[in-house]
C-alpha positions in Angstrom: -13.9 -6.2 -9.0 -10.9 -4.4 -10.3 -8.5 -2.8 -7.9 -8.7 1.0 -7.8 -5.9 2.7 -9.9 -2.9 3.3 -7.8 -3.8 0.9 -5.1 -1.3 -1.8 -4.0 -2.0 -4.7 -1.8 1.0 -4.1 0.4 -0.2 -0.5 1.0 -4.0 -0.8 0.8 -4.2 -4.0 3.0 -2.6 -2.3 6.0 -4.7 0.8 5.3 -7.9 -1.3 5.4 -6.9 -2.7 8.8 -5.9 0.7 10.2 -9.3 2.2 9.1 -11.2 -0.7 10.5 -9.3 -0.4 13.8 -10.1 3.3 14.1 -13.7 3.0 13.1 -14.4 0.0 15.3 -12.8 1.8 18.3 -14.7 5.0 17.6 -18.1 3.6 16.7 -18.2 -0.1 17.7 -17.9 -3.1 15.4 -21.7 -3.5 14.9 -22.2 0.1 13.8 -19.5 0.1 11.2 -20.2 -1.1 7.6 -17.7 -2.3 5.0 -18.8 0.7 3.0 -17.6 3.0 5.7 -14.3 1.3 5.9 -13.9 1.5 2.1 -14.7 5.2 2.1 -12.1 5.8 4.9 -9.5 4.0 2.8 -10.6 5.6 -0.5 -11.5 2.5 -2.4 -14.7 1.1 -3.7 -16.6 -1.2 -1.2 -16.2 -4.2 -3.4 -12.5 -3.7 -3.4 -12.3 -4.5 0.3 -12.9 -8.1 -0.4 -9.5 -8.3 -2.1 -8.1 -7.8 1.4 -10.6 -9.5 3.7 -13.4 -12.0 3.1 -15.8 -10.1 5.6 -16.0 -7.8 8.5 -15.8 -10.7 11.1 -12.5 -11.8 9.7 -11.3 -8.2 9.8 -12.2 -7.9 13.5 -10.6 -11.3 14.3 -7.4 -10.4 12.4 -7.1 -7.1 14.4 -7.6 -8.9 17.7 -5.4 -11.8 16.9 -2.6 -9.5 15.7 -2.8 -7.5 18.9 -2.5 -10.6 21.1 0.3 -12.1 19.1 2.2 -8.9 19.2 1.6 -8.7 23.0 2.8 -12.3 23.6 5.9 -11.7 21.4 6.8 -8.5 23.1 6.6 -10.2 26.5 8.7 -13.1 25.3 11.4 -10.7 24.1 11.9 -9.3 27.7 14.6 -10.8 29.9 13.2 -12.9 32.7 14.1 -11.8 36.3 15.2 -14.5 38.8 12.6 -13.8 41.5 8.9 -13.4 41.6 8.8 -9.8 42.9 11.1 -8.6 40.1 9.0 -10.5 37.6 5.8 -9.0 38.9 7.3 -5.5 38.6 8.5 -6.2 35.1 5.0 -7.5 34.1 3.3 -4.5 35.7 5.5 -2.0 33.9 5.4 -3.9 30.6 1.6 -4.1 30.6 1.2 -0.3 31.2 3.8 0.7 28.7 2.7 -1.7 25.9 -0.9 -1.0 26.2 -0.5 2.8 26.5 0.8 2.9 23.0 -2.2 1.0 21.6 -5.5 2.5 23.0 -7.6 1.4 20.0 -6.4 -2.1 20.0 -7.0 -2.4 23.8 -10.5 -1.0 23.5 -11.3 -3.5 20.7 -9.7 -6.4 22.5 -11.9 -5.9 25.5 -15.1 -4.4 24.2 -15.6 -6.4 21.0 -15.1 -9.9 22.2 -18.9 -10.3 22.2 -19.0 -9.8 18.4 -16.6 -12.7 17.6 -18.0 -15.9 16.3 -17.6 -18.8 18.7 -14.7 -20.2 16.8 -12.9 -16.9 16.6 -13.7 -16.2 20.3 -12.1 -19.5 21.2 -8.8 -18.6 19.5 -8.6 -15.1 21.0 -9.6 -16.4 24.4 -6.8 -19.0 24.1 -4.3 -16.2 23.4 -5.6 -14.1 26.3 -5.3 -17.1 28.6 -1.6 -17.5 27.6 -1.0 -13.9 28.8 -3.1 -14.2 32.0 -1.3 -17.5 32.8 2.0 -15.7 32.8 0.9 -13.4 35.6 -0.8 -16.3 37.4 2.5 -18.2 37.3 4.4 -15.3 38.7 1.9 -15.0 41.6 2.0 -18.8 42.3 5.8 -18.7 42.3 5.7 -15.8 44.7 3.3 -17.6 47.0 5.6 -20.6 47.0 8.6 -18.4 47.9 6.6 -16.7 50.7 6.7 -13.2 49.2 3.0 -13.1 48.0 -0.1 -13.8 49.8 -3.2 -14.1 47.7 -6.2 -16.4 48.3 -6.7 -17.2 44.6 -3.9 -16.5 42.1 -6.1 -16.8 39.1 -8.6 -14.1 40.4 -5.7 -12.0 41.6 -4.1 -12.1 38.1 -7.3 -11.1 36.5 -7.8 -8.3 39.0 -4.3 -7.0 38.5 -4.6 -7.1 34.7 -8.0 -5.2 34.9 -6.4 -2.5 37.1 -3.4 -2.1 34.8 -5.5 -2.0 31.7 -7.6 0.8 33.3 -4.7 3.2 32.8 -5.7 3.4 29.1 -9.1 4.9 30.0 -7.7 8.0 31.7 -4.0 8.5 31.1 -2.9 11.4 28.8 0.6 12.4 27.8 1.3 15.9 29.1 -1.0 15.3 32.1 -0.1 15.8 35.8 2.0 12.6 35.9 4.3 11.1 33.3 3.9 7.5 32.2 6.9 6.5 34.2 5.4 8.1 37.3 2.1 6.3 36.7 3.9 3.0 36.3 5.6 3.6 39.7 2.2 4.4 41.4 0.6 1.3 39.9 3.6 -0.9 40.8 3.3 0.3 44.4 -0.4 -0.6 44.4 0.1 -4.0 42.7 3.0 -4.9 45.1 1.0 -3.9 48.2 -2.1 -5.8 47.0 -0.3 -9.2 46.8 2.7 -8.8 49.3 2.9 -11.3 52.1 
């Protein structure tokens, strides 16, 4: 099918992904059709297939892009020399990074069930890389005697779940600033694992 007059792949492709992101977050993957995405972008439904082979690939691409961006942003941070400072940096990074991406976070957690087994395996592998970073920090702190947790893997998952929860309630302009929320959460994380 011919491309709509005035559409350009370097402009329309990102618009397709942005529309899918918004619609999946608002209505859920299963409830959104390719026709709805096309309407949101302002192209004919058939034109979407110039940018993605199907809706599953679109979901996978959104989730993979989020995880790759997350891991790259973590990699760019300077690494502290002790476990306590590393845990604080992880805590603050997680809150700050995810607070800017509520739709991506919602999809990353709520739409895993809609991935094909092959796509799920890839996304789960990327998630494990991130989770393992926190687990390593906790294990190092246990080794150094500053953390006391019975199971570092479960503790890492619990901390990530707690930190990700900020996205469900935090609003700019509310009672606390994001920096204040980070401090409250850092205090809770520190106290929950401290020896």
